[in-house]
C-alpha positions in Angstrom: -35.3 -33.3 35.9 -38.2 -33.0 38.5 -41.0 -35.4 37.7 -44.8 -35.7 38.4 -46.4 -39.0 40.2 -46.6 -40.4 37.0 -42.7 -40.1 36.6 -43.1 -37.7 33.6 -41.2 -34.3 33.5 -43.1 -31.8 35.6 -44.1 -28.6 34.0 -41.6 -25.8 35.5 -44.7 -23.5 36.3 -45.8 -26.4 38.7 -42.3 -26.1 40.7 -42.5 -25.3 44.2 -40.2 -22.3 45.2 -37.7 -24.8 46.8 -37.4 -26.6 43.7 -36.6 -23.8 41.4 -34.5 -22.2 43.9 -32.6 -25.3 44.0 -31.9 -25.3 40.1 -30.8 -21.5 40.3 -28.5 -22.4 43.6 -26.7 -25.5 42.3 -24.3 -23.7 40.5 -24.0 -20.0 40.8 -21.2 -17.2 40.4 -19.4 -15.9 43.7 -17.3 -13.1 44.2 -15.5 -11.6 41.6 -11.7 -12.3 41.5 -10.1 -9.5 40.0 -6.9 -7.8 41.5 -6.4 -4.1 41.6 -3.6 -4.8 39.3 -2.4 -7.9 37.5 1.1 -9.1 37.5 3.8 -6.7 36.7 1.4 -3.8 37.5 -0.5 -4.9 34.1 -3.9 -2.9 33.5 -5.5 -5.8 31.8 -4.9 -9.6 31.5 -5.5 -11.2 28.0 -6.5 -14.8 27.6 -6.4 -16.6 24.2 -7.7 -20.1 24.0 -8.0 -22.7 21.3 -10.0 -25.7 21.3 -8.4 -28.0 19.2 -11.2 -30.3 18.5 -10.0 -31.5 15.1 -11.8 -34.7 13.9 -13.6 -35.5 17.6 -16.9 -33.3 16.4 -17.8 -36.1 13.8 -16.4 -38.7 15.6 -18.7 -38.0 18.8 -21.7 -38.1 16.5 -20.5 -41.3 14.9 -20.0 -39.7 11.5 -17.0 -41.5 9.9 -17.0 -40.0 6.2 -14.0 -38.8 5.0 -15.6 -35.4 4.1 -16.7 -34.7 7.5 -13.1 -36.0 9.0 -11.2 -33.9 6.6 -12.6 -30.7 8.2 -11.4 -31.5 11.5 -7.9 -32.7 10.2 -7.5 -29.2 8.6 -7.3 -28.1 12.3 -4.4 -30.2 13.1 -2.8 -30.3 9.7 -2.8 -26.8 8.6 -4.6 -24.4 11.4 -2.4 -25.6 14.7 1.0 -24.8 13.0 -0.4 -21.5 11.6 -1.5 -20.3 15.2 1.7 -21.6 16.9 3.7 -19.6 14.4 1.5 -16.6 14.8 1.8 -16.8 18.7 5.5 -17.1 18.5 5.8 -14.1 16.1 3.8 -12.0 18.9 5.4 -13.7 21.7 2.1 -14.6 23.3 1.2 -17.5 25.5 -2.2 -19.2 25.0 -4.3 -22.3 26.5 -5.1 -25.2 24.4 -8.1 -27.2 25.4 -7.9 -30.6 23.7 -10.0 -33.5 23.6 -7.8 -36.5 24.5 -9.0 -38.3 21.3 -7.4 -35.2 19.5 -4.6 -35.5 21.5 -4.1 -39.4 20.6 -4.5 -39.0 17.1 -1.9 -35.8 16.9 0.4 -36.3 20.0 2.9 -34.3 18.4 0.9 -31.3 18.2 -0.1 -31.8 21.8 3.6 -31.9 22.9 4.2 -29.0 20.9 1.8 -26.6 22.6 3.9 -27.4 26.0 7.0 -27.4 24.6 6.3 -23.9 23.0 5.1 -22.7 26.4 1.7 -23.0 26.3 -0.9 -24.4 28.5 -2.7 -27.8 27.5 -6.1 -28.3 29.4 -8.8 -30.8 29.3 -11.5 -30.6 27.0 -13.5 -33.9 27.4 -12.7 -37.3 25.6 -14.0 -37.3 22.4 -16.0 -34.1 22.7 -18.7 -36.0 24.4 -22.0 -34.7 25.2 -21.8 -35.0 28.8 -25.4 -33.8 29.3 -26.3 -37.5 28.0 -24.0 -39.1 30.4 -24.6 -40.7 33.9 -22.2 -39.7 36.3 -20.1 -42.9 36.2 -19.3 -42.3 32.6 -18.8 -38.6 32.9 -16.2 -39.0 35.8 -14.4 -41.9 33.8 -14.2 -40.2 30.6 -13.0 -36.9 32.4 -10.5 -38.9 34.3 -9.2 -40.8 31.4 -8.7 -37.6 29.4 -6.9 -36.0 32.3 -4.7 -38.9 32.5 -3.9 -39.2 28.8 -2.9 -35.7 28.6 -0.6 -36.1 31.4 1.1 -39.4 29.9 1.4 -37.7 26.4 3.0 -34.3 27.9 4.5 -34.9 31.2 2.7 -32.0 32.6 -0.7 -32.8 34.4 -3.5 -30.2 33.4 -4.9 -28.0 36.1 -7.7 -26.8 34.0 -10.8 -28.0 32.2 -13.3 -26.7 29.5 -16.3 -28.9 29.2 -17.4 -30.0 25.5 -19.8 -27.5 24.2 -19.6 -25.4 27.5 -22.2 -27.9 29.0 -22.7 -28.6 32.8 -24.4 -31.8 33.8 -25.8 -32.2 37.3 -22.7 -34.2 38.1 -20.2 -31.9 36.3 -19.0 -29.6 39.1 -18.7 -32.6 41.7 -16.3 -34.5 39.1 -14.1 -31.3 38.6 -13.9 -31.0 42.5 -13.1 -34.6 42.9 -10.4 -34.8 40.3 -8.7 -31.7 41.8 -8.9 -28.9 38.8 -7.9 -25.5 40.0 -10.1 -23.8 37.5 -13.1 -24.2 35.0 -13.5 -22.1 31.8 -17.0 -23.1 30.5 -19.5 -20.9 32.3 -20.7 -17.4 31.3 -22.0 -15.8 34.6 -19.5 -12.7 34.2 -16.8 -10.9 32.1 -14.5 -11.6 34.8 -13.1 -14.4 37.0 -15.2 -15.7 40.0 -15.3 -18.4 42.5 -18.1 -21.0 41.6 -20.3 -21.6 44.6 -22.6 -24.4 44.9 -25.8 -24.5 47.1 -24.7 -21.3 48.7 -21.2 -22.5 49.7 -17.7 -21.4 48.0 -16.2 -24.3 46.4 -12.7 -22.8 45.8 -12.9 -23.6 42.0 -12.2 -20.6 39.9 -14.2 -19.9 36.9 -12.5 -18.1 33.9 -15.9 -17.1 32.0 -16.6 -17.7 28.3 -19.1 -16.2 25.9 -20.3 -16.9 22.6 -19.4 -13.5 21.5 -15.7 -14.3 22.0 -15.8 -17.4 20.4 -15.1 -18.0 16.7 -17.5 -20.9 15.9 -20.9 -18.8 16.0 -19.6 -16.3 13.3 -17.7 -19.0 10.9 -19.5 -22.4 11.2 -20.8 -24.0 8.1 -23.2 -26.9 7.9 -23.7 -28.2 4.4 -26.9 -30.0 5.2 -28.1 -27.6 7.9 -29.2 -23.8 8.2 -26.1 -23.0 9.6 -24.0 -20.8 7.3 -21.2 -18.3 7.5 -22.7 -14.9 7.6 -20.0 -12.7 9.1 -16.7 -11.1 7.6 -13.6 -11.6 9.3 -12.8 -8.0 9.8 -16.5 -7.5 11.3 -15.7 -10.0 13.8 -12.4 -8.5 14.4 -14.1 -5.2 15.2 -16.5 -7.0 18.0 -13.3 -8.7 19.6 -11.7 -5.3 19.9 -14.4 -3.7 21.4 -14.3 -6.7 23.7 -10.9 -6.2 24.5 -11.5 -2.1 24.7 -14.1 -2.6 27.4 -11.8 -4.9 29.3 -8.8 -2.6 29.1 -11.1 0.1 30.8 -12.5 -2.2 33.3 -9.0 -3.4 34.4 -10.3 -7.1 33.9 -10.0 -10.1 31.8 -9.8 -10.2 28.1 -10.6 -13.9 27.1 -11.2 -15.4 23.8 -11.9 -19.1 22.4 -11.0 -19.9 19.1 -10.5 -23.3 17.1 -7.7 -24.2 15.0 -10.2 -25.7 12.4 -12.2 -22.6 12.5 -9.9 -19.6 12.9 -6.7 -21.3 11.0 -8.1 -20.6 7.4 -6.0 -17.5 5.9 -8.7 -14.9 5.7 -9.7 -15.8 9.0 -6.3 -15.4 10.6 -6.4 -11.7 9.2 -9.0 -10.9 12.1 -6.9 -12.5 14.8 -3.5 -10.7 13.4 -5.6 -7.7 13.6 -6.6 -7.8 16.9 -3.2 -8.8 18.0 -2.0 -5.8 16.3 -4.6 -3.5 18.0 -3.7 -5.0 21.6 0.1 -4.6 21.0 -0.8 -0.7 20.7 -1.7 -0.6 24.4 0.4 -0.6 27.4 0.1 -2.4 30.3 -1.1 -5.9 28.8 -0.1 -9.0 30.5 -0.9 -11.7 28.1 -1.3 -15.1 30.2 -2.6 -18.9 30.0 -5.9 -19.5 31.8 -3.9 -21.2 34.3 -1.9 -17.8 34.9 -5.1 -15.9 35.1 -6.3 -18.4 37.8 -3.7 -18.0 39.9 -3.6 -14.3 40.1 -7.5 -14.7 40.7 -6.9 -16.8 43.4 -4.3 -14.6 45.0 -7.0 -11.7 45.7 -7.3 -11.0 49.1 -9.5 -13.4 50.9 -9.9 -15.2 47.6 -10.4 -18.9 47.4 -7.2 -20.7 49.0 -8.0 -24.2 47.8 -10.4 -26.5 45.8 -13.0 -28.0 48.6 -14.8 -30.9 48.2 -18.6 -31.1 47.0 -20.9 -33.9 48.0 -23.7 -34.9 45.7 -26.7 -32.4 46.1 -30.0 -33.7 47.0 -32.4 -34.3 43.9 -35.0 -31.6 43.8 -38.7 -32.4 43.6 -41.7 -30.1 42.7 
């Protein structure tokens, strides 16, 4: 963060134009990467994703009570099997972003994802807060997570979703250094785009997310805090249906982020089943993993040919 002469954080209204422009330009959305038609002549791409966090959320925060851990265990014990059954019934591939600690705790689950034709992608080591890490620690945890998923399944992930969708000052450079083909953590568009850093295309495809298309904001419960579930599953289904309908009209991507420990409950799966039934009533739908969407986006004429390296950006000062 920019500092004044005393080393304390400087007020943003004191920043010079090069300083605030430097922050704006550090990570930006470049060219949209949407083909005229998706593979097979499809009109819309549907990319479902599941963040298999399980017990890593309380573990990350040092919470080890059986009650908190059991909430996460539900995702592995009940939610994930239900989701895999549902996806198989509809013949739909999906992408599972899994913290490495979750995969180590539930290795058969991680292998089931790839065995059933789904994609397994990186989601941090223990769902760490990368904004609190220095570059060396963030890189080490990301690389360790990548190697762990590769070792467990025999398939090296090509995609990443940062824990909590956070980007530190080092995150993009680490992604490029480790050779990821795509990221799915940012929110600058509805459609895939190439990430630009300091005005330079990076070759990294972004498949954007949004809290609107995430189950956690609608259904999360915190017993000791102010967070309470306030949405009926069928109301959430209506929101997601509207999002799909707009993507269908635009010829773009409908991307959805879900969590086995959240959506996997009986009453909430009603919303996912209803959404899948709605989508099934449309022709020209291409269900794809995030990696497949990234490949299709990369194939857009004059799209990013390959991931480029990115040197460290100079530190900004007021």
